[in-house]
C-alpha positions as CSV (number, residue, x, y, z in Angstrom):
1,P,18.4,1.6,-9.5
2,L,16.6,-1.5,-8.3
3,I,13.4,-0.4,-6.4
4,G,13.1,-1.4,-2.8
5,F,10.1,-3.3,-1.0
6,L,9.1,-4.2,2.3
7,S,8.2,-7.8,3.2
8,R,4.5,-9.4,4.0
9,E,6.0,-9.4,7.6
10,H,7.4,-6.1,7.7
11,M,4.1,-4.8,6.1
12,T,2.2,-6.6,8.7
13,A,4.0,-5.3,11.8
14,I,3.7,-1.7,10.2
15,L,-0.2,-2.3,9.8
16,D,-0.4,-3.4,13.3
17,A,1.5,-0.7,14.9
18,P,-0.9,2.2,15.4
19,D,-2.9,2.3,18.7
20,R,-6.0,1.1,18.2
21,N,-7.5,2.8,21.5
22,S,-6.8,6.3,20.5
23,A,-8.6,8.2,17.5
24,I,-5.7,9.2,15.6
25,G,-3.9,5.4,16.1
26,Q,-7.6,4.3,14.6
27,R,-7.1,6.9,11.6
28,D,-3.7,5.7,11.2
29,R,-4.3,2.0,11.3
30,V,-7.2,2.3,8.3
31,M,-5.0,4.8,6.6
32,L,-2.1,2.7,6.2
33,A,-4.2,0.0,5.3
34,M,-5.7,1.8,2.7
35,L,-2.2,2.8,1.5
36,Y,-1.4,-0.8,1.3
37,N,-4.6,-2.3,0.0
38,T,-4.9,0.2,-3.1
39,G,-1.2,1.1,-3.7
40,A,-2.2,4.7,-3.9
41,R,0.3,7.5,-4.2
42,V,0.3,9.9,-1.3
43,S,-1.4,12.5,-3.2
44,E,-4.2,10.2,-4.1
45,L,-4.3,9.1,-0.6
46,I,-5.2,12.5,0.9
47,G,-7.3,13.4,-1.8
48,M,-9.5,10.7,-1.1
49,R,-13.1,12.1,0.1
50,V,-15.7,10.0,2.1
51,D,-18.0,10.0,-1.0
52,D,-15.1,8.2,-3.0
53,L,-15.7,4.9,-1.0
54,E,-18.3,2.3,-1.9
55,L,-18.7,-0.1,1.2
56,G,-21.4,-2.5,-0.2
57,P,-20.9,-6.1,-1.1
58,S,-18.4,-5.1,-3.5
59,A,-16.4,-2.6,-1.8
60,S,-14.0,-0.3,-3.6
61,V,-12.6,3.4,-3.7
62,R,-12.5,5.9,-6.6
63,I,-8.7,7.1,-6.8
64,R,-8.2,10.3,-8.6
65,G,-4.6,9.8,-10.2
66,K,-2.1,11.7,-12.0
67,G,-3.4,13.8,-15.0
68,R,-7.1,13.6,-14.0
69,K,-7.4,10.1,-14.4
70,E,-9.5,8.0,-11.9
71,R,-9.6,4.2,-11.3
72,L,-11.9,2.1,-9.0
73,T,-9.7,-0.1,-6.9
74,P,-11.4,-3.1,-4.9
75,L,-10.9,-3.0,-1.2
76,W,-10.3,-6.2,0.9
77,R,-13.1,-7.2,3.3
78,D,-10.5,-6.1,6.3
79,T,-10.0,-2.7,4.9
80,A,-13.5,-2.2,4.1
81,G,-14.5,-3.3,7.7
82,Q,-12.1,-1.0,9.3
83,L,-13.3,1.8,7.2
84,K,-17.1,1.1,8.3
85,R,-15.9,1.2,11.9
86,W,-13.8,4.6,11.4
87,L,-16.8,6.0,9.7
88,K,-19.0,5.0,12.2
89,A,-16.9,6.1,15.2
90,Y,-16.0,9.5,13.4
91,P,-18.7,10.5,10.9
92,R,-18.0,13.1,8.4
93,Q,-19.8,14.6,5.5
94,P,-19.5,13.0,1.8
95,D,-17.5,15.6,0.6
96,Q,-15.0,15.7,3.6
97,P,-11.5,14.2,3.5
98,L,-11.3,10.7,4.3
99,F,-8.2,11.1,6.4
100,P,-8.6,14.3,8.1
101,S,-5.8,16.1,10.4
102,R,-6.8,17.3,13.7
103,S,-8.0,20.5,12.3
104,G,-10.4,18.3,9.9
105,A,-8.6,19.4,6.5
106,P,-6.8,16.7,4.9
107,L,-3.6,15.1,6.0
108,T,-0.5,16.5,4.1
109,R,2.1,14.7,2.5
110,V,4.3,15.3,5.4
111,G,1.7,14.2,7.7
112,V,1.2,10.8,6.4
113,T,5.2,10.2,6.4
114,E,5.3,11.2,10.0
115,R,2.4,9.0,10.9
116,L,4.2,6.1,8.8
117,K,7.5,6.8,10.7
118,L,5.6,6.4,14.1
119,A,4.1,3.2,13.0
120,V,7.6,2.1,11.6
121,N,9.1,3.0,14.9
122,V,6.7,0.8,17.0
123,A,7.1,-2.2,14.3
124,A,10.9,-1.9,14.7
125,T,10.8,-2.9,18.5
126,R,9.6,-6.6,16.7
127,Y,11.8,-6.2,13.8
128,P,14.9,-4.1,14.6
129,E,16.0,-4.0,10.8
130,L,13.3,-1.6,10.3
131,A,14.9,1.1,12.0
132,K,18.0,0.8,9.7
133,R,15.7,1.4,6.7
134,R,14.2,4.4,5.1
135,I,10.6,3.9,4.8
136,F,8.4,6.2,3.5
137,P,4.7,6.2,1.8
138,H,5.8,5.3,-1.8
139,L,7.6,2.0,-0.6
140,I,4.1,0.8,0.4
141,R,3.2,1.3,-3.0
142,H,6.0,-0.7,-4.3
143,S,5.2,-3.2,-1.8
144,I,2.0,-4.2,-2.8
145,A,2.9,-4.3,-6.0
146,M,5.8,-6.7,-5.5
147,H,3.6,-8.7,-3.2
148,M,1.0,-9.1,-6.1
149,L,3.6,-9.9,-8.6
150,Q,4.8,-12.7,-6.2
151,A,1.3,-13.9,-5.4
152,G,1.2,-14.5,-9.6
153,V,-0.9,-11.6,-10.2
154,D,-0.5,-10.5,-14.0
155,I,1.5,-7.6,-14.8
156,T,-0.9,-5.8,-16.6
157,V,-3.5,-6.0,-13.8
158,I,-0.9,-4.7,-11.5
159,A,-0.2,-1.8,-14.0
160,L,-3.9,-1.0,-13.8
161,W,-4.0,-1.5,-10.1
162,L,-1.5,1.2,-9.7
163,G,-2.7,3.6,-12.4
164,H,0.2,3.0,-14.6
165,E,-0.1,4.3,-18.1
166,S,1.8,1.2,-19.5
167,P,2.6,-2.2,-18.2
168,V,6.1,-1.3,-19.3
169,T,6.3,1.2,-16.0
170,T,5.5,-1.8,-14.0
171,H,8.2,-4.3,-15.3
172,K,10.6,-2.4,-12.9
173,Y,9.0,-4.7,-10.2
174,V,10.0,-7.9,-12.3
175,E,13.7,-6.5,-12.2
176,A,13.6,-6.3,-8.3
177,D,12.4,-9.6,-7.4
178,L,15.3,-11.7,-7.0
179,A,13.1,-14.5,-5.4
180,M,11.2,-14.7,-8.7
181,K,14.3,-14.9,-10.9
182,E,15.7,-17.6,-8.5
183,R,12.5,-19.8,-9.0
184,A,12.7,-19.1,-12.7
185,L,16.5,-20.4,-12.5
186,K,15.4,-23.4,-10.6
187,S,12.8,-24.1,-13.1
188,L,15.5,-24.6,-15.8
189,Q,17.8,-27.6,-15.7
190,E,21.5,-26.7,-16.2
191,L,23.0,-27.4,-19.6
192,P,25.1,-30.5,-19.4
193,R,28.9,-29.8,-19.5
194,A,31.7,-32.3,-20.4
195,P,34.0,-33.2,-17.6
196,A,36.9,-31.0,-16.9
């Protein structure tokens, strides 16, 4: 089956949805921004600790992926800024979870999914079509991969970004992008045909 993904407009609405005036909303905003920025799997996101961050001039996060593999993923300036503000307002020890639950333990998969659903419900007031879609954390991973592909990022770089073993795994995104296929078709001239 073809993979699904969210448009940039829908993704922006979801990222902007959590309440910036509450501690939980601030956590959710930066958590969803990290999920999108890094393309992390939920297990990778909830496994992030404060000391996995490097928030210097070249901001990045260490992600522990499948098979105990690690990768460093750069962070956008905006994501790094959100993380700095979040950690300044709610400081924690280096070995503590980056995205804690109310009890201070790492959020669970279910917790992340529920927080995403709340953000989607808010975003659906602006984009009602979101209410009709099944939106889950892995869809965010698919979305950043598609947005990178649409921006012309090489498929091998996307594979590294997502922590895929092989770029072959990443080719499913090429299959799913109808707009890319339409651009390719337009770049070719139709074959001349004899008049009927």
